C-alpha positions in Angstrom: -3.6 40.7 -43.3 -6.5 40.8 -40.9 -5.0 37.8 -38.9 -2.0 40.0 -37.9 -4.2 42.3 -35.9 -5.7 39.6 -33.7 -3.5 37.3 -31.6 -3.5 33.6 -32.1 -6.1 31.5 -30.3 -3.4 30.1 -28.0 -2.2 33.5 -26.9 -5.7 34.9 -26.6 -6.8 32.1 -24.4 -3.8 32.7 -22.1 -4.2 36.4 -22.0 -8.0 36.4 -21.4 -8.0 33.4 -19.1 -10.6 31.5 -21.1 -10.2 27.8 -21.9 -9.8 26.8 -25.5 -12.2 24.2 -26.8 -9.5 21.9 -28.3 -10.6 18.2 -28.3 -8.2 15.6 -26.9 -8.2 12.5 -29.0 -7.4 9.2 -27.3 -4.5 7.2 -28.6 -5.5 3.6 -29.3 -2.7 1.1 -29.8 -2.6 -0.8 -33.0 -2.1 -4.2 -31.2 -5.1 -3.7 -28.9 -3.0 -4.2 -25.8 -3.5 -1.7 -23.0 -0.9 -1.7 -20.3 -1.9 -0.1 -17.0 0.8 0.4 -14.4 -0.4 -0.3 -10.9 1.6 0.6 -7.9 1.1 -1.4 -4.7 0.0 0.7 -1.8 0.6 -0.4 1.8 -2.5 -0.7 3.9 -1.5 0.0 7.5 -3.6 -1.7 10.2 -3.6 -1.6 13.9 -0.5 -3.3 15.5 -1.1 -6.6 17.2 0.4 -7.3 20.6 2.2 -10.6 20.6 2.9 -12.6 23.8 6.5 -12.8 24.9 6.2 -16.5 25.4 4.2 -18.8 23.2 1.5 -21.1 24.6 3.5 -24.2 23.7 6.6 -22.8 25.5 4.5 -22.2 28.6 3.1 -25.8 28.5 6.7 -27.2 28.2 7.8 -25.1 31.2 4.8 -26.4 33.2 5.6 -30.0 32.3 9.3 -29.5 33.3 8.3 -27.8 36.6 5.9 -30.7 37.4 8.7 -33.2 36.6 11.2 -31.4 38.9 8.6 -31.4 41.7 8.0 -35.2 41.3 11.8 -35.8 41.4 12.2 -33.8 44.6 9.3 -35.7 46.2 10.8 -39.0 45.2 14.2 -38.0 46.7 12.8 -37.1 50.1 12.5 -40.2 52.4 
């Protein structure tokens, strides 16, 4: 046969380095449901500096300090 003298199209494309022109047909599901898997990716942002003491805690400390000073003034004759 004459086909025995020539290599198959798959081996000839590999040996010569050319790309075969095979067409890829899409697979369409019969139920018309397409599932796409999405993976969550983390978006890293610039780190924020947080205060060591909150504003509310600073206000409470100021109120306590003022109360202690008033008590000391009242105790002195």
